C-alpha positions in Angstrom: -7.9 1.0 -15.4 -10.5 3.4 -16.6 -10.6 4.5 -20.3 -9.8 8.2 -19.5 -6.7 7.2 -17.5 -5.6 4.9 -20.2 -6.1 7.3 -23.1 -5.2 10.5 -21.3 -2.9 9.7 -18.3 -1.9 13.3 -17.6 -5.4 14.8 -17.9 -7.2 16.3 -14.9 -10.5 14.5 -14.5 -13.4 16.5 -13.1 -16.7 14.8 -12.1 -19.7 17.2 -12.2 -22.2 17.3 -9.4 -25.0 15.5 -11.3 -22.9 12.5 -12.1 -21.3 12.4 -8.7 -24.7 12.5 -6.9 -25.9 9.8 -9.3 -23.0 7.5 -8.3 -23.6 8.1 -4.6 -27.2 7.2 -5.1 -26.4 4.1 -7.1 -24.0 2.9 -4.4 -26.5 3.5 -1.6 -29.2 1.7 -3.6 -26.9 -1.2 -4.4 -26.1 -1.6 -0.7 -29.5 -1.0 0.9 -32.0 -1.4 -1.9 -33.9 1.4 -3.6 -36.5 3.3 -1.5 -35.1 2.2 1.9 -34.5 4.7 4.7 -30.9 3.4 4.9 -30.2 4.2 1.3 -31.7 7.6 1.7 -29.7 8.3 4.8 -26.4 7.2 3.2 -27.1 9.3 0.1 -27.9 12.4 2.0 -25.0 12.0 4.4 -22.5 11.5 1.7 -23.9 14.3 -0.6 -23.8 16.6 2.4 -20.1 15.8 3.0 -19.3 16.3 -0.7 -21.2 19.6 -0.8 -19.0 20.8 2.0 -15.9 19.8 0.0 -15.0 16.8 2.1 -14.4 14.7 -1.0 -11.4 12.7 0.1 -13.1 11.3 3.2 -16.3 10.6 1.3 -15.1 9.2 -2.1 -12.6 6.7 -0.8 -15.1 4.8 1.3 -17.7 4.9 -1.5 -15.2 3.5 -4.0 -14.4 0.7 -1.6 -18.1 -0.1 -1.1 -18.6 -0.2 -4.9 -15.6 -2.5 -5.3 -17.2 -5.1 -3.0 -20.4 -5.2 -5.0 -20.7 -7.2 -8.2 -21.5 -5.1 -11.2 -24.7 -7.2 -11.9 -25.9 -6.6 -8.3 -25.4 -2.8 -8.7 -27.4 -2.8 -12.0 -30.1 -5.1 -10.6 -30.7 -3.1 -7.4 -30.5 0.2 -9.2 -33.2 -0.9 -11.6 -30.9 -1.0 -14.7 
């Protein structure tokens, strides 16, 4: 469970565009490696969907993709 949910269970959480796009990019990079055409295509496609307010059909698959990745793999592939 995330800290915000634990500490403030009734709060409405809002993710700003900058942090959202950062997470999309990190996920694409973790899956396809930084600088690849596939990572760029995934990032652009998902950000386009999110910009058009299609968040539910975009965020759920991205969350599932991130769950399948080990945290160390995400950090390594994203250059952290």
